[in-house]
N, C-alpha and C positions, 0 to 999 in steps of 0.2 A: 803188609796185609793186616786186615781189619780182624777182628776177634772171631767174627762169624765166617771168616775165610773169603769173603767176596772181595774180587778185585774193585779198587776204585781209582777214579781219575786223579790227576794232580790236584785239581780243584775241589777235591772231595766228593763228587758225585759219583754215580755209577759209571764205568766206562760203556761206551756204545758197543753194542754187540756187531761183530764183523758179519757181512753177508756171506751166504754159502758159497763155498769155492774161493774165498779169500778176496774177490774183486769187488769194487763198488758198483751197485746196480745203477743203469742209466735212468734218470727221471723221465715219466712220460713226457712226449712232445719236443725232446731234445734233439732227436735225428732229423737230417735233412729230407725233404721229398725229393727224390731223385726222379720220380714220375713227373713232377712238375718241370724239371729242368729239361728232361727228354721231350715232354710235350711241347715246351716253348721252343726248343730247338727245331723240332719238326714243323711248327707252325711258321717259323721264321723263313724256313726253306720251302714254304708251301708254294712258291713259285714254280717249282718242279712237279708240282700237281700229285706226284705219287706219294708225297709226305702228308698231305692234306688228311687222309683217314687216320693216319698215325697220330697225328697232332689232336684230332678229335677224341680218339679213343684214349690215349694217354692223358689227356686233361681231364677227362671224365674219371678214369681211374685215379689220377692224381687228387681229384677232389674227394673222392672216397677215403683216401688216405688222410688227406688235411683234416677231414672231419675227425679223424681219430687223434691225429697229432697236433691240430691246431696251427699247423705251419704251411705256408706257401698256396694257400687258396687263391689269393690274387693273382700269381702267375699261371695257375691252372685256368682260372677265368680269362685271362689275357690270352693264353694258348688257344683257348677255345673259340674266343672271339676272332683271333686273327686268322684261325683255320676257316671259321665260316666266311670270312670276308674273302679269303683265297677262292673258297668254293664258290661265292657268288660271282666273283670275276670271272672264273673258269666257265661257270654256266653261260655267261654272256658272250666270253670270247671265242670258245672254243667252236660253237656252230658257225660264227662268223668266219673263222679260219678254214673251216672245212668247205664253205661256200666259196672262199675266196680262192681255193686251190682247184676250182673247177677249170678245165683247160679253156673254156670260153671266157671265163672272168679273167684269167691270166692273160688272155690276148685282148681283151677290151681294156684291161688297165696298163697293158704295155705300149700300145699302139694306138686302139681305137680311140680311147679317152684323149689321147694327145691330139689326134686329129680334130676331134669334136671341140676341144678348148680352143684350137686354132680357128674353127668357124665362128665361135663366139667372140673371139677378139677380132675376126674380120668385121662381123655385124657391128659390134661397138665401135670400131675405128674407122667405119665407113669405107672399107676396102672396095675397090672397083669391082663391078659385077662378074667380070671374067675371072678375076682371081677367087672371089668368093664362090663361083660356081665350081671351078677346079677343086678347091678345099672342101666343099660339100660333097662333091662326088669321091673323093678319097676317103671322107669320114664314112659315108654311106657303104662303101666297100669293105672297109675294115671292120666296121660294126657287124656287116652281114657275115664277113668271115668268123667272127668271134661267135655270133649266134649258131652257125654250122658247127663249130668246135665243142660248144657247150654240151654237157651231159646232163643239164638241169632244166626241167620243163619251165619253171619260173624264170630263169635267166634268158632262155631262148624267148619266151614271150615279152620280157621287158625289152631285150635288145631289138627285136623285130619291130615293136612299138617305137622306139626311138629312131630305128632307121625309116619308119613311115613317116615320122615326123619331118625328118630331114628332107625326105623325098619331096614333101609338100613345100618346104621352104626352097628346094632347089628349083621346083617348078615355078615358083613366084618369082624367082631372081632371074629366072631365063625368059620369062614373060615381061620382065621389067616393071613388075609391080611391087607395091609395097607390102612387105609382109606382115599380115595381121598380127596385132598384138596377142590375141589369144592363141595363135600357133606358138609364137615365142614361149608363152607361159606354158604350153603343152609340153614344149621341149624341155623346160626346167623341171616339170614334173617327171616326164619320162627318165630324165637323166637320174634324178632322185631315186627312182624305182629300180633302175639298173644298177645303180651303187648298192642299194640295199639286197638286191638279190645276189650280188657277188661279195656280200659280206664286208662292205667298207663301214668301219667303225667310225661314228661321229661322236665326239666328246663334248 
């Protein structure tokens, strides 16, 4: 003990004062940002859609905490970016999935489109007129049935227009005349419109 009665360290300097409560106080910025971890987890699971809002909210809250602690801001931004990417994908895909579930679209994609593709193969392959006429009649019948089953006005309109184009081709084939190129181009356009009305996603 020194003459003044103060405690000194072994090196001769004053001993450091102990923190109240006897424990060492954690320095600012040393704690992990658990909000960043939770936000990134929700963002990665964003394909389930329900976790997208959680990823965004937790990411923003994590950024506020990162501003105080200086930790994990990058993970928060990554979580927000991934969540926004999932949100954009959902905004594009969900409406198409809803349209694809229309009964008329299900019928179109299950059977009518197969019959239409068979007609295209017939035309490109120079199939005899009798076979082409039969396949055209089948495609028209199935597309008309799909149009009757549909609950969507846009889908009904597109399928009926496609059926009308096929009837024009059938009339030319039965009359043994060459199908005009504009008619074939119209069929391609009408098929694209029917695909769009039925939510076909083209990447």
